[in-house]
Phi, psi and omega in degrees: 000130187267013182202177183263036178298139183302143176239124175262108183271113183289340178290333183269009181247130184267331182209174188291325180296321177293320179297319181300317180296325178293312179299318179302312180296322180295316182290348176290336183235342185230153172246004181223133176210158180255154176242121178246148179066039176287140179300134182060031184291326181303317181299313181299316183291327175294325175300314183296322177295318178293329181294328181298338182269359179256118180278133177299150181277113184295333183293342179301324181075179182207121189232199184294351174273357179057039174235152180116216182238125185241120180253136181210113174052045175090347177258150176227147176231130175246127186219144176220131179248131184227121177245131180290336181271003178062033176273352179229112180264108184273147183272342183237144175252157178278104180266352178280112186297322183292318180294321179296324176295316177300315183298317179299318178292319182288330178294315180299318182292317180293324178300317180297313184282334173297315176297318180298310182300318180297321178293327185288325192248340188246117176287319176258110184279090182269003180232127176243152183210141185198176179311316181256017179217064181199166174234134178238142174238107182265118180237135179237134176259145181207141171217134182293321178262128181290191179298135184272055179228158180285159178304138177069010177232123177239132176238107189301326183290346177274347185262150182261128182246158167228142178285144176217133175221114181299139181271343180268217182279313181199164172240141181242125176249124181293337178228125182275078182214146180068033183230142173235140179239151182268127181211122183052051175063017177223151184269128181252130183272135178250121177223088178213098187277008177256008183230155165271160176235136175242128177234127189282157185251179182297319182299315183295322178298313181296319180293337181282352180053041176097351181285336182221142177234154178220145179226162185296153171248170177246131181245131176289121183296330182266028184278343181063030184268173174228153177213158177226121175259139185234144178211169171298171177304153188290351176279352180299137179246125180283181185290348176269358184083016186252133181287147177301332176302314181292323180291318176295322176299315179299319179298316182292322179295323175293321182286327185231071186294323181295316180293320183294316182302324185282313190256344181221065183295322181293314177298322179294319177295322180295317182295321179295323182293317179300317184291327177293319177298319180297317178297318183292328176298310175298317182300316183296319180296316179299316180303316179297320181298316183294316179295324176296314179296322183291324178293324175296323181278335180227081187296331183274354184273135183247337175229140178232139178291140182298325180302334178285330186255338181304320178299318182290326176298315178298321180298314183288328179283345182060034174196161180292123176248131181246174179294333177296325179294321177289331178286335177297321181294321181282339174290338180269317180224106183301326184278007181300306170194172181256126179242130178216178175258140174271188184298331180274001178084014181263137180291136178219153182244139182277135176263093184278151175301327180297330179293325181278321185280327186232038185296318180292322180291324177294321179297321177296315180294324178295324178298318177298315182298313181288333173295315179296323180291321180294319179298319177297320178296313183295335179273351184294149179274344183274102186295324181300326184287347180276347188287334182199168175271119182285145179262110184281344178238080181297165182304313180298333179290322181293318176304313181298321178298318181292317180296322178300316177300320182293319178298322179297315179296319181296318178295324180293320183291321180297317183296320183294318179297319181297318180299318184295320181295333182275000175089008180286321179285126182253015181296135179296146178296141178294135176267143178293132179290150177280175181298323179293322180294320179298315182298318181299318178296318178299316179300317181296318179292321174298320179294314180298321181292325175295312178305313182297319182293316182299316183297322178297313178303317177297316178298318177297319177294321178296320181292318180295321179299313177298315183289327182293321178290322178294317183288323177299318180298326177291320178299319181300324182284347179277157182292126181287166176060027175237146176280136176229130178283154178300321177305312180298314183296315179299319178296317180298310184292319178297318180291327181289330183260008185297319185268007179279174178298329182222091174299165185231148179266172182295319180299318180295320177299313181298322179297312184290326177297318179297317178295319176299321182292326179291315184292322181248043184298338181280340179243351185229124182243160178228133177249131176261107182275172175299141181083009176085009181281132180257134177235127184252145178215144182213158170276183183300131180263149182228135181299321184297325182293317181291321179301313182296320180288328177288327177293321179289000000 
């Protein structure tokens, strides 16, 4: 086994009450654990080994019920969905006797541990599950050509992985091999062929009301493994009023996008729309943070060009963000922010005081607005309107509005000039200022510019000091006397502060880490490796020590 994933040894447990307590403690900190010394495990593992020699029948096909055999780029998936409430009518049956035997054994075991996990995390048992009240998804991976690596040598970067997160209560793997789980922002490989593996699902996490969390795992496509996911019957309705049928359908659409596009275009469009809305919520919050930071660094600026802030927004969003994405937000809520074209025809966004003072409130209000908008779209009879968010204010329209405003101002100026020429205006002619007045004006402007620069530098130092303390606290939590690359540290810190009131970008993190190393040079060293890679290492760090040095 390549990681410290918890192991529940069934030989050392005398009764079910003792097992419940162990599972309860495990689920407080982990979403993945192993089962060792399960009765008749050797027989189950032999069945799985025999199954690897049987190729799935391609002729079975794979359709919109997401059952049958699906081939993609040399890899195959064989899957069967069975619901006790008959909410899912599958087009293909499992005719493989060996696979059916494995499914039957895994179903009994998963039913037992699903009930056990429910008792462990949920005080109010609002979900029931049983032999005649459940849904199972049996999935088998297969590839004709094995791993393209030499014996006794494995290179993870040569293998293809896929993310998997159960939508139900849990997933059970008969052999704990070819699986990676996320722990402390790094992927840990699990290789223990003498154990079963249990990974909890989204439904169990929601029922725990925050006592338990679950995140996706990674599965090696060429592992030839099988798994069984279990959930309540698909007629079950969760606390949000959503049927388990819809939850499972969304999961399958994400897992088989090509099949879904062909057989379920309307459902696929709705899921894409939900994902876009989720992204726009995050994007609006990030945009507010970036504009706030820009205003702190440039107090006199009221408009900023989008090209200047989009790179930082993209970095924090962890995907490419374009001006069209920001326009989608304004098409849903016009008061989100003001986007216009400047004299050079470049798009710029206004940094309003309300955006800085009430950023969190505006983000919360935007979430309500876009949720209401989404509900309206999902209830719409026009299926095509569900496929994407339409942009009601395209770029050319913004340009036209700006030009109209310029024409209005030009016309206004011309009228005033004409009246003045006719002698209606009695304003005295302006006198040219003398040299002394010009010098005084220049000195005043220079003084104001210097004051503004000092104020900006002071705000920037305050910001760096706050962020330096936040970043230092993260470094303190890491294990000392171990090497950490700058790439790893920046990724960890950016992710850790992403949900804070003021997230931080990669460049700022690199700057602050360099400053911390200078301040703490006697306990923190930096090594410059070949290729420009920076590696940091430190002895045990103390918050009090940083505070003293910052005061000095």
